[in-house]
PDB file of N, CA, C and O in Angstrom:
ATOM      1  N   UNK A   1     172.769 -80.756 -30.180  1.00  0.00           N
ATOM      2  CA  UNK A   1     172.454 -79.939 -29.035  1.00  0.00           C
ATOM      3  C   UNK A   1     173.367 -80.265 -27.858  1.00  0.00           C
ATOM      4  O   UNK A   1     173.225 -79.692 -26.777  1.00  0.00           O
ATOM      5  N   UNK A   2     174.283 -81.169 -28.066  1.00  0.00           N
ATOM      6  CA  UNK A   2     175.220 -81.432 -26.989  1.00  0.00           C
ATOM      7  C   UNK A   2     176.049 -80.185 -26.757  1.00  0.00           C
ATOM      8  O   UNK A   2     176.734 -79.722 -27.670  1.00  0.00           O
ATOM      9  N   UNK A   3     176.001 -79.626 -25.543  1.00  0.00           N
ATOM     10  CA  UNK A   3     176.769 -78.410 -25.296  1.00  0.00           C
ATOM     11  C   UNK A   3     178.263 -78.697 -25.288  1.00  0.00           C
ATOM     12  O   UNK A   3     178.717 -79.666 -24.681  1.00  0.00           O
ATOM     13  N   UNK A   4     179.012 -77.854 -25.960  1.00  0.00           N
ATOM     14  CA  UNK A   4     180.466 -77.993 -25.948  1.00  0.00           C
ATOM     15  C   UNK A   4     180.957 -77.558 -24.573  1.00  0.00           C
ATOM     16  O   UNK A   4     180.703 -76.434 -24.141  1.00  0.00           O
ATOM     17  N   UNK A   5     181.646 -78.438 -23.904  1.00  0.00           N
ATOM     18  CA  UNK A   5     182.065 -78.188 -22.532  1.00  0.00           C
ATOM     19  C   UNK A   5     183.214 -77.192 -22.458  1.00  0.00           C
ATOM     20  O   UNK A   5     184.133 -77.214 -23.277  1.00  0.00           O
ATOM     21  N   UNK A   6     183.141 -76.325 -21.467  1.00  0.00           N
ATOM     22  CA  UNK A   6     184.169 -75.325 -21.219  1.00  0.00           C
ATOM     23  C   UNK A   6     185.343 -76.007 -20.528  1.00  0.00           C
ATOM     24  O   UNK A   6     185.156 -76.841 -19.642  1.00  0.00           O
ATOM     25  N   UNK A   7     186.555 -75.643 -20.940  1.00  0.00           N
ATOM     26  CA  UNK A   7     187.754 -76.187 -20.303  1.00  0.00           C
ATOM     27  C   UNK A   7     188.204 -75.259 -19.174  1.00  0.00           C
ATOM     28  O   UNK A   7     187.737 -74.125 -19.068  1.00  0.00           O
ATOM     29  N   UNK A   8     189.113 -75.752 -18.335  1.00  0.00           N
ATOM     30  CA  UNK A   8     189.675 -74.923 -17.258  1.00  0.00           C
ATOM     31  C   UNK A   8     190.303 -73.655 -17.825  1.00  0.00           C
ATOM     32  O   UNK A   8     190.109 -72.564 -17.289  1.00  0.00           O
ATOM     33  N   UNK A   9     191.050 -73.804 -18.903  1.00  0.00           N
ATOM     34  CA  UNK A   9     191.724 -72.658 -19.501  1.00  0.00           C
ATOM     35  C   UNK A   9     190.716 -71.636 -20.036  1.00  0.00           C
ATOM     36  O   UNK A   9     190.915 -70.433 -19.869  1.00  0.00           O
ATOM     37  N   UNK A  10     189.656 -72.092 -20.665  1.00  0.00           N
ATOM     38  CA  UNK A  10     188.637 -71.180 -21.171  1.00  0.00           C
ATOM     39  C   UNK A  10     187.935 -70.462 -20.019  1.00  0.00           C
ATOM     40  O   UNK A  10     187.645 -69.268 -20.107  1.00  0.00           O
ATOM     41  N   UNK A  11     187.667 -71.189 -18.953  1.00  0.00           N
ATOM     42  CA  UNK A  11     186.974 -70.615 -17.805  1.00  0.00           C
ATOM     43  C   UNK A  11     187.738 -69.430 -17.234  1.00  0.00           C
ATOM     44  O   UNK A  11     187.130 -68.445 -16.815  1.00  0.00           O
ATOM     45  N   UNK A  12     189.060 -69.516 -17.212  1.00  0.00           N
ATOM     46  CA  UNK A  12     189.897 -68.450 -16.654  1.00  0.00           C
ATOM     47  C   UNK A  12     189.781 -67.144 -17.429  1.00  0.00           C
ATOM     48  O   UNK A  12     190.053 -66.076 -16.880  1.00  0.00           O
ATOM     49  N   UNK A  13     189.382 -67.212 -18.691  1.00  0.00           N
ATOM     50  CA  UNK A  13     189.312 -66.008 -19.519  1.00  0.00           C
ATOM     51  C   UNK A  13     187.884 -65.495 -19.703  1.00  0.00           C
ATOM     52  O   UNK A  13     187.674 -64.485 -20.375  1.00  0.00           O
ATOM     53  N   UNK A  14     186.908 -66.174 -19.118  1.00  0.00           N
ATOM     54  CA  UNK A  14     185.502 -65.811 -19.320  1.00  0.00           C
ATOM     55  C   UNK A  14     185.044 -64.742 -18.332  1.00  0.00           C
ATOM     56  O   UNK A  14     185.491 -64.695 -17.186  1.00  0.00           O
ATOM     57  N   UNK A  15     184.152 -63.896 -18.802  1.00  0.00           N
ATOM     58  CA  UNK A  15     183.548 -62.885 -17.927  1.00  0.00           C
ATOM     59  C   UNK A  15     182.507 -63.565 -17.031  1.00  0.00           C
ATOM     60  O   UNK A  15     182.049 -64.664 -17.343  1.00  0.00           O
ATOM     61  N   UNK A  16     182.134 -62.925 -15.932  1.00  0.00           N
ATOM     62  CA  UNK A  16     181.083 -63.499 -15.078  1.00  0.00           C
ATOM     63  C   UNK A  16     179.794 -63.787 -15.858  1.00  0.00           C
ATOM     64  O   UNK A  16     179.149 -64.814 -15.648  1.00  0.00           O
ATOM     65  N   UNK A  17     179.431 -62.876 -16.750  1.00  0.00           N
ATOM     66  CA  UNK A  17     178.228 -63.083 -17.566  1.00  0.00           C
ATOM     67  C   UNK A  17     178.369 -64.342 -18.427  1.00  0.00           C
ATOM     68  O   UNK A  17     177.437 -65.141 -18.516  1.00  0.00           O
ATOM     69  N   UNK A  18     179.528 -64.517 -19.056  1.00  0.00           N
ATOM     70  CA  UNK A  18     179.765 -65.689 -19.904  1.00  0.00           C
ATOM     71  C   UNK A  18     179.727 -66.979 -19.082  1.00  0.00           C
ATOM     72  O   UNK A  18     179.249 -68.006 -19.564  1.00  0.00           O
ATOM     73  N   UNK A  19     180.224 -66.930 -17.857  1.00  0.00           N
ATOM     74  CA  UNK A  19     180.212 -68.111 -16.988  1.00  0.00           C
ATOM     75  C   UNK A  19     178.784 -68.488 -16.632  1.00  0.00           C
ATOM     76  O   UNK A  19     178.419 -69.662 -16.679  1.00  0.00           O
ATOM     77  N   UNK A  20     177.982 -67.507 -16.279  1.00  0.00           N
ATOM     78  CA  UNK A  20     176.571 -67.777 -15.958  1.00  0.00           C
ATOM     79  C   UNK A  20     175.865 -68.365 -17.171  1.00  0.00           C
ATOM     80  O   UNK A  20     175.113 -69.330 -17.042  1.00  0.00           O
ATOM     81  N   UNK A  21     176.100 -67.795 -18.343  1.00  0.00           N
ATOM     82  CA  UNK A  21     175.466 -68.296 -19.559  1.00  0.00           C
ATOM     83  C   UNK A  21     175.914 -69.728 -19.847  1.00  0.00           C
ATOM     84  O   UNK A  21     175.097 -70.571 -20.218  1.00  0.00           O
ATOM     85  N   UNK A  22     177.194 -70.003 -19.680  1.00  0.00           N
ATOM     86  CA  UNK A  22     177.708 -71.355 -19.910  1.00  0.00           C
ATOM     87  C   UNK A  22     177.079 -72.347 -18.943  1.00  0.00           C
ATOM     88  O   UNK A  22     176.771 -73.476 -19.324  1.00  0.00           O
ATOM     89  N   UNK A  23     176.886 -71.936 -17.703  1.00  0.00           N
ATOM     90  CA  UNK A  23     176.254 -72.815 -16.730  1.00  0.00           C
ATOM     91  C   UNK A  23     174.804 -73.087 -17.127  1.00  0.00           C
ATOM     92  O   UNK A  23     174.347 -74.229 -17.070  1.00  0.00           O
ATOM     93  N   UNK A  24     174.083 -72.043 -17.529  1.00  0.00           N
ATOM     94  CA  UNK A  24     172.693 -72.219 -17.951  1.00  0.00           C
ATOM     95  C   UNK A  24     172.588 -73.120 -19.180  1.00  0.00           C
ATOM     96  O   UNK A  24     171.612 -73.855 -19.335  1.00  0.00           O
ATOM     97  N   UNK A  25     173.590 -73.062 -20.047  1.00  0.00           N
ATOM     98  CA  UNK A  25     173.602 -73.871 -21.263  1.00  0.00           C
ATOM     99  C   UNK A  25     174.083 -75.303 -21.016  1.00  0.00           C
ATOM    100  O   UNK A  25     174.059 -76.134 -21.925  1.00  0.00           O
ATOM    101  N   UNK A  26     174.523 -75.593 -19.779  1.00  0.00           N
ATOM    102  CA  UNK A  26     175.018 -76.927 -19.471  1.00  0.00           C
ATOM    103  C   UNK A  26     176.446 -77.164 -19.920  1.00  0.00           C
ATOM    104  O   UNK A  26     176.898 -78.306 -19.998  1.00  0.00           O
ATOM    105  N   UNK A  27     177.166 -76.070 -20.219  1.00  0.00           N
ATOM    106  CA  UNK A  27     178.535 -76.215 -20.721  1.00  0.00           C
ATOM    107  C   UNK A  27     179.583 -76.275 -19.617  1.00  0.00           C
ATOM    108  O   UNK A  27     180.773 -76.412 -19.903  1.00  0.00           O
ATOM    109  N   UNK A  28     179.156 -76.174 -18.353  1.00  0.00           N
ATOM    110  CA  UNK A  28     180.088 -76.315 -17.223  1.00  0.00           C
ATOM    111  C   UNK A  28     179.923 -77.663 -16.519  1.00  0.00           C
ATOM    112  O   UNK A  28     180.577 -77.919 -15.508  1.00  0.00           O
ATOM    113  N   UNK A  29     179.064 -78.511 -17.043  1.00  0.00           N
ATOM    114  CA  UNK A  29     178.770 -79.776 -16.372  1.00  0.00           C
ATOM    115  C   UNK A  29     180.020 -80.597 -16.090  1.00  0.00           C
ATOM    116  O   UNK A  29     180.182 -81.114 -14.985  1.00  0.00           O
ATOM    117  N   UNK A  30     180.895 -80.722 -17.064  1.00  0.00           N
ATOM    118  CA  UNK A  30     182.096 -81.538 -16.871  1.00  0.00           C
ATOM    119  C   UNK A  30     182.971 -80.962 -15.759  1.00  0.00           C
ATOM    120  O   UNK A  30     183.452 -81.709 -14.906  1.00  0.00           O
ATOM    121  N   UNK A  31     183.185 -79.641 -15.756  1.00  0.00           N
ATOM    122  CA  UNK A  31     184.006 -79.007 -14.722  1.00  0.00           C
ATOM    123  C   UNK A  31     183.365 -79.115 -13.340  1.00  0.00           C
ATOM    124  O   UNK A  31     184.065 -79.179 -12.330  1.00  0.00           O
ATOM    125  N   UNK A  32     182.044 -79.133 -13.298  1.00  0.00           N
ATOM    126  CA  UNK A  32     181.334 -79.227 -12.022  1.00  0.00           C
ATOM    127  C   UNK A  32     181.134 -80.673 -11.563  1.00  0.00           C
ATOM    128  O   UNK A  32     180.527 -80.918 -10.520  1.00  0.00           O
ATOM    129  N   UNK A  33     181.642 -81.620 -12.338  1.00  0.00           N
ATOM    130  CA  UNK A  33     181.526 -83.026 -11.960  1.00  0.00           C
ATOM    131  C   UNK A  33     180.175 -83.635 -12.253  1.00  0.00           C
ATOM    132  O   UNK A  33     179.846 -84.707 -11.746  1.00  0.00           O
ATOM    133  N   UNK A  34     179.397 -82.960 -13.063  1.00  0.00           N
ATOM    134  CA  UNK A  34     178.089 -83.486 -13.450  1.00  0.00           C
ATOM    135  C   UNK A  34     178.248 -84.347 -14.698  1.00  0.00           C
ATOM    136  O   UNK A  34     179.189 -84.160 -15.468  1.00  0.00           O
ATOM    137  N   UNK A  35     177.338 -85.282 -14.896  1.00  0.00           N
ATOM    138  CA  UNK A  35     177.419 -86.087 -16.113  1.00  0.00           C
ATOM    139  C   UNK A  35     177.157 -85.226 -17.352  1.00  0.00           C
ATOM    140  O   UNK A  35     176.313 -84.330 -17.336  1.00  0.00           O
ATOM    141  N   UNK A  36     177.889 -85.513 -18.410  1.00  0.00           N
ATOM    142  CA  UNK A  36     177.707 -84.836 -19.688  1.00  0.00           C
ATOM    143  C   UNK A  36     176.968 -85.813 -20.590  1.00  0.00           C
ATOM    144  O   UNK A  36     177.434 -86.927 -20.830  1.00  0.00           O
ATOM    145  N   UNK A  37     175.822 -85.390 -21.085  1.00  0.00           N
ATOM    146  CA  UNK A  37     174.977 -86.275 -21.878  1.00  0.00           C
ATOM    147  C   UNK A  37     175.033 -85.908 -23.346  1.00  0.00           C
ATOM    148  O   UNK A  37     175.209 -84.747 -23.717  1.00  0.00           O
ATOM    149  N   UNK A  38     174.879 -86.929 -24.167  1.00  0.00           N
ATOM    150  CA  UNK A  38     174.919 -86.747 -25.604  1.00  0.00           C
ATOM    151  C   UNK A  38     173.514 -86.431 -26.107  1.00  0.00           C
ATOM    152  O   UNK A  38     172.677 -87.323 -26.239  1.00  0.00           O
ATOM    153  N   UNK A  39     173.269 -85.163 -26.384  1.00  0.00           N
ATOM    154  CA  UNK A  39     171.981 -84.735 -26.925  1.00  0.00           C
ATOM    155  C   UNK A  39     172.203 -84.504 -28.422  1.00  0.00           C
ATOM    156  O   UNK A  39     173.069 -83.711 -28.792  1.00  0.00           O
ATOM    157  N   UNK A  40     171.443 -85.178 -29.290  1.00  0.00           N
ATOM    158  CA  UNK A  40     171.630 -84.995 -30.728  1.00  0.00           C
ATOM    159  C   UNK A  40     171.486 -83.532 -31.135  1.00  0.00           C
ATOM    160  O   UNK A  40     170.702 -82.787 -30.548  1.00  0.00           O
ATOM    161  N   UNK A  41     172.245 -83.135 -32.138  1.00  0.00           N
ATOM    162  CA  UNK A  41     172.205 -81.751 -32.591  1.00  0.00           C
ATOM    163  C   UNK A  41     171.174 -81.529 -33.689  1.00  0.00           C
ATOM    164  O   UNK A  41     170.859 -80.387 -34.022  1.00  0.00           O
ATOM    165  N   UNK A  42     170.647 -82.607 -34.254  1.00  0.00           N
ATOM    166  CA  UNK A  42     169.659 -82.491 -35.332  1.00  0.00           C
ATOM    167  C   UNK A  42     168.558 -83.514 -35.136  1.00  0.00           C
ATOM    168  O   UNK A  42     168.725 -84.498 -34.414  1.00  0.00           O
ATOM    169  N   UNK A  43     167.434 -83.272 -35.785  1.00  0.00           N
ATOM    170  CA  UNK A  43     166.329 -84.225 -35.766  1.00  0.00           C
ATOM    171  C   UNK A  43     165.480 -84.116 -34.510  1.00  0.00           C
ATOM    172  O   UNK A  43     165.708 -83.273 -33.643  1.00  0.00           O
ATOM    173  N   UNK A  44     164.495 -84.999 -34.447  1.00  0.00           N
ATOM    174  CA  UNK A  44     163.568 -85.017 -33.314  1.00  0.00           C
ATOM    175  C   UNK A  44     164.248 -85.574 -32.065  1.00  0.00           C
ATOM    176  O   UNK A  44     165.033 -86.520 -32.131  1.00  0.00           O
ATOM    177  N   UNK A  45     163.931 -84.971 -30.946  1.00  0.00           N
ATOM    178  CA  UNK A  45     164.432 -85.447 -29.661  1.00  0.00           C
ATOM    179  C   UNK A  45     163.410 -86.388 -29.054  1.00  0.00           C
ATOM    180  O   UNK A  45     162.225 -86.342 -29.387  1.00  0.00           O
ATOM    181  N   UNK A  46     163.878 -87.233 -28.170  1.00  0.00           N
ATOM    182  CA  UNK A  46     163.008 -88.184 -27.495  1.00  0.00           C
ATOM    183  C   UNK A  46     162.856 -87.774 -26.033  1.00  0.00           C
ATOM    184  O   UNK A  46     163.629 -86.976 -25.503  1.00  0.00           O
ATOM    185  N   UNK A  47     161.843 -88.340 -25.408  1.00  0.00           N
ATOM    186  CA  UNK A  47     161.515 -87.980 -24.032  1.00  0.00           C
ATOM    187  C   UNK A  47     162.718 -88.124 -23.087  1.00  0.00           C
ATOM    188  O   UNK A  47     162.897 -87.297 -22.193  1.00  0.00           O
ATOM    189  N   UNK A  48     163.533 -89.153 -23.274  1.00  0.00           N
ATOM    190  CA  UNK A  48     164.671 -89.361 -22.358  1.00  0.00           C
ATOM    191  C   UNK A  48     165.720 -88.258 -22.474  1.00  0.00           C
ATOM    192  O   UNK A  48     166.503 -88.058 -21.544  1.00  0.00           O
ATOM    193  N   UNK A  49     165.752 -87.542 -23.592  1.00  0.00           N
ATOM    194  CA  UNK A  49     166.699 -86.433 -23.726  1.00  0.00           C
ATOM    195  C   UNK A  49     166.340 -85.273 -22.802  1.00  0.00           C
ATOM    196  O   UNK A  49     167.221 -84.572 -22.304  1.00  0.00           O
ATOM    197  N   UNK A  50     165.041 -85.074 -22.578  1.00  0.00           N
ATOM    198  CA  UNK A  50     164.583 -83.912 -21.808  1.00  0.00           C
ATOM    199  C   UNK A  50     165.168 -83.855 -20.408  1.00  0.00           C
ATOM    200  O   UNK A  50     165.464 -82.768 -19.912  1.00  0.00           O
ATOM    201  N   UNK A  51     165.340 -84.990 -19.766  1.00  0.00           N
ATOM    202  CA  UNK A  51     165.841 -84.981 -18.388  1.00  0.00           C
ATOM    203  C   UNK A  51     167.294 -84.532 -18.296  1.00  0.00           C
ATOM    204  O   UNK A  51     167.787 -84.241 -17.206  1.00  0.00           O
ATOM    205  N   UNK A  52     167.979 -84.475 -19.429  1.00  0.00           N
ATOM    206  CA  UNK A  52     169.385 -84.076 -19.445  1.00  0.00           C
ATOM    207  C   UNK A  52     169.592 -82.701 -20.066  1.00  0.00           C
ATOM    208  O   UNK A  52     170.727 -82.287 -20.305  1.00  0.00           O
ATOM    209  N   UNK A  53     168.499 -81.997 -20.326  1.00  0.00           N
ATOM    210  CA  UNK A  53     168.581 -80.696 -20.976  1.00  0.00           C
ATOM    211  C   UNK A  53     168.248 -79.579 -20.001  1.00  0.00           C
ATOM    212  O   UNK A  53     167.473 -79.757 -19.062  1.00  0.00           O
ATOM    213  N   UNK A  54     168.854 -78.423 -20.246  1.00  0.00           N
ATOM    214  CA  UNK A  54     168.526 -77.254 -19.446  1.00  0.00           C
ATOM    215  C   UNK A  54     167.169 -76.726 -19.909  1.00  0.00           C
ATOM    216  O   UNK A  54     166.733 -77.033 -21.018  1.00  0.00           O
ATOM    217  N   UNK A  55     166.502 -75.938 -19.074  1.00  0.00           N
ATOM    218  CA  UNK A  55     165.236 -75.349 -19.518  1.00  0.00           C
ATOM    219  C   UNK A  55     165.378 -74.563 -20.827  1.00  0.00           C
ATOM    220  O   UNK A  55     164.501 -74.632 -21.688  1.00  0.00           O
ATOM    221  N   UNK A  56     166.467 -73.824 -20.977  1.00  0.00           N
ATOM    222  CA  UNK A  56     166.660 -73.056 -22.201  1.00  0.00           C
ATOM    223  C   UNK A  56     166.835 -73.974 -23.410  1.00  0.00           C
ATOM    224  O   UNK A  56     166.328 -73.671 -24.490  1.00  0.00           O
ATOM    225  N   UNK A  57     167.540 -75.082 -23.246  1.00  0.00           N
ATOM    226  CA  UNK A  57     167.697 -76.037 -24.344  1.00  0.00           C
ATOM    227  C   UNK A  57     166.344 -76.616 -24.756  1.00  0.00           C
ATOM    228  O   UNK A  57     166.092 -76.825 -25.943  1.00  0.00           O
ATOM    229  N   UNK A  58     165.485 -76.872 -23.789  1.00  0.00           N
ATOM    230  CA  UNK A  58     164.152 -77.412 -24.083  1.00  0.00           C
ATOM    231  C   UNK A  58     163.329 -76.388 -24.850  1.00  0.00           C
ATOM    232  O   UNK A  58     162.673 -76.728 -25.835  1.00  0.00           O
ATOM    233  N   UNK A  59     163.358 -75.139 -24.405  1.00  0.00           N
ATOM    234  CA  UNK A  59     162.627 -74.078 -25.097  1.00  0.00           C
ATOM    235  C   UNK A  59     163.148 -73.932 -26.528  1.00  0.00           C
ATOM    236  O   UNK A  59     162.362 -73.838 -27.470  1.00  0.00           O
ATOM    237  N   UNK A  60     164.465 -73.912 -26.686  1.00  0.00           N
ATOM    238  CA  UNK A  60     165.054 -73.777 -28.022  1.00  0.00           C
ATOM    239  C   UNK A  60     164.655 -74.946 -28.917  1.00  0.00           C
ATOM    240  O   UNK A  60     164.339 -74.751 -30.090  1.00  0.00           O
ATOM    241  N   UNK A  61     164.670 -76.143 -28.375  1.00  0.00           N
ATOM    242  CA  UNK A  61     164.295 -77.328 -29.149  1.00  0.00           C
ATOM    243  C   UNK A  61     162.826 -77.262 -29.546  1.00  0.00           C
ATOM    244  O   UNK A  61     162.476 -77.617 -30.671  1.00  0.00           O
ATOM    245  N   UNK A  62     161.976 -76.818 -28.651  1.00  0.00           N
ATOM    246  CA  UNK A  62     160.550 -76.708 -28.955  1.00  0.00           C
ATOM    247  C   UNK A  62     160.319 -75.677 -30.050  1.00  0.00           C
ATOM    248  O   UNK A  62     159.538 -75.906 -30.974  1.00  0.00           O
ATOM    249  N   UNK A  63     160.998 -74.542 -29.943  1.00  0.00           N
ATOM    250  CA  UNK A  63     160.854 -73.490 -30.954  1.00  0.00           C
ATOM    251  C   UNK A  63     161.369 -73.937 -32.318  1.00  0.00           C
ATOM    252  O   UNK A  63     160.874 -73.486 -33.351  1.00  0.00           O
ATOM    253  N   UNK A  64     162.355 -74.818 -32.321  1.00  0.00           N
ATOM    254  CA  UNK A  64     162.924 -75.330 -33.572  1.00  0.00           C
ATOM    255  C   UNK A  64     162.110 -76.504 -34.124  1.00  0.00           C
ATOM    256  O   UNK A  64     162.442 -77.047 -35.178  1.00  0.00           O
ATOM    257  N   UNK A  65     161.049 -76.895 -33.416  1.00  0.00           N
ATOM    258  CA  UNK A  65     160.211 -77.999 -33.878  1.00  0.00           C
ATOM    259  C   UNK A  65     160.806 -79.369 -33.614  1.00  0.00           C
ATOM    260  O   UNK A  65     160.373 -80.352 -34.215  1.00  0.00           O
ATOM    261  N   UNK A  66     161.781 -79.456 -32.734  1.00  0.00           N
ATOM    262  CA  UNK A  66     162.479 -80.710 -32.468  1.00  0.00           C
ATOM    263  C   UNK A  66     161.796 -81.554 -31.402  1.00  0.00           C
ATOM    264  O   UNK A  66     162.274 -82.641 -31.077  1.00  0.00           O
ATOM    265  N   UNK A  67     160.675 -81.064 -30.846  1.00  0.00           N
ATOM    266  CA  UNK A  67     159.908 -81.822 -29.858  1.00  0.00           C
ATOM    267  C   UNK A  67     158.527 -82.196 -30.397  1.00  0.00           C
ATOM    268  O   UNK A  67     157.663 -82.646 -29.645  1.00  0.00           O
ATOM    269  N   UNK A  68     158.327 -82.009 -31.700  1.00  0.00           N
ATOM    270  CA  UNK A  68     157.014 -82.233 -32.307  1.00  0.00           C
ATOM    271  C   UNK A  68     156.514 -83.660 -32.088  1.00  0.00           C
ATOM    272  O   UNK A  68     155.333 -83.857 -31.803  1.00  0.00           O
ATOM    273  N   UNK A  69     157.381 -84.648 -32.214  1.00  0.00           N
ATOM    274  CA  UNK A  69     156.959 -86.038 -32.025  1.00  0.00           C
ATOM    275  C   UNK A  69     156.474 -86.280 -30.598  1.00  0.00           C
ATOM    276  O   UNK A  69     155.452 -86.934 -30.391  1.00  0.00           O
ATOM    277  N   UNK A  70     157.198 -85.758 -29.624  1.00  0.00           N
ATOM    278  CA  UNK A  70     156.843 -85.937 -28.224  1.00  0.00           C
ATOM    279  C   UNK A  70     155.522 -85.219 -27.914  1.00  0.00           C
ATOM    280  O   UNK A  70     154.677 -85.732 -27.179  1.00  0.00           O
ATOM    281  N   UNK A  71     155.368 -84.037 -28.483  1.00  0.00           N
ATOM    282  CA  UNK A  71     154.198 -83.209 -28.197  1.00  0.00           C
ATOM    283  C   UNK A  71     153.025 -83.515 -29.099  1.00  0.00           C
ATOM    284  O   UNK A  71     151.950 -82.934 -28.953  1.00  0.00           O
ATOM    285  N   UNK A  72     153.232 -84.437 -30.042  1.00  0.00           N
ATOM    286  CA  UNK A  72     152.140 -84.807 -30.955  1.00  0.00           C
ATOM    287  C   UNK A  72     151.790 -83.683 -31.921  1.00  0.00           C
ATOM    288  O   UNK A  72     150.632 -83.525 -32.310  1.00  0.00           O
ATOM    289  N   UNK A  73     152.794 -82.909 -32.303  1.00  0.00           N
ATOM    290  CA  UNK A  73     152.591 -81.798 -33.232  1.00  0.00           C
ATOM    291  C   UNK A  73     153.262 -82.110 -34.559  1.00  0.00           C
ATOM    292  O   UNK A  73     154.096 -83.012 -34.647  1.00  0.00           O
ATOM    293  N   UNK A  74     152.899 -81.368 -35.581  1.00  0.00           N
ATOM    294  CA  UNK A  74     153.596 -81.476 -36.848  1.00  0.00           C
ATOM    295  C   UNK A  74     154.826 -80.587 -36.797  1.00  0.00           C
ATOM    296  O   UNK A  74     154.767 -79.450 -36.330  1.00  0.00           O
ATOM    297  N   UNK A  75     155.944 -81.120 -37.284  1.00  0.00           N
ATOM    298  CA  UNK A  75     157.201 -80.358 -37.256  1.00  0.00           C
ATOM    299  C   UNK A  75     157.186 -79.240 -38.269  1.00  0.00           C
ATOM    300  O   UNK A  75     158.162 -78.497 -38.384  1.00  0.00           O
TER     301      UNK A  75
END
């Protein structure tokens, strides 16, 4: 779930819609000087991952059953 960061060159070719989506996905963090965190792409996530995820990433992870351990649910 670690978002692939957008480069300067990629940013120059992106539409405004794509830029907004990339920002919401956390893919502009490096360009904006924000810390880039390593969120595992598979398996259950832990509570400390949540503070580094966008709201959409959290929703996607919950829908994929990747927060079951934290929420006390069956995956």
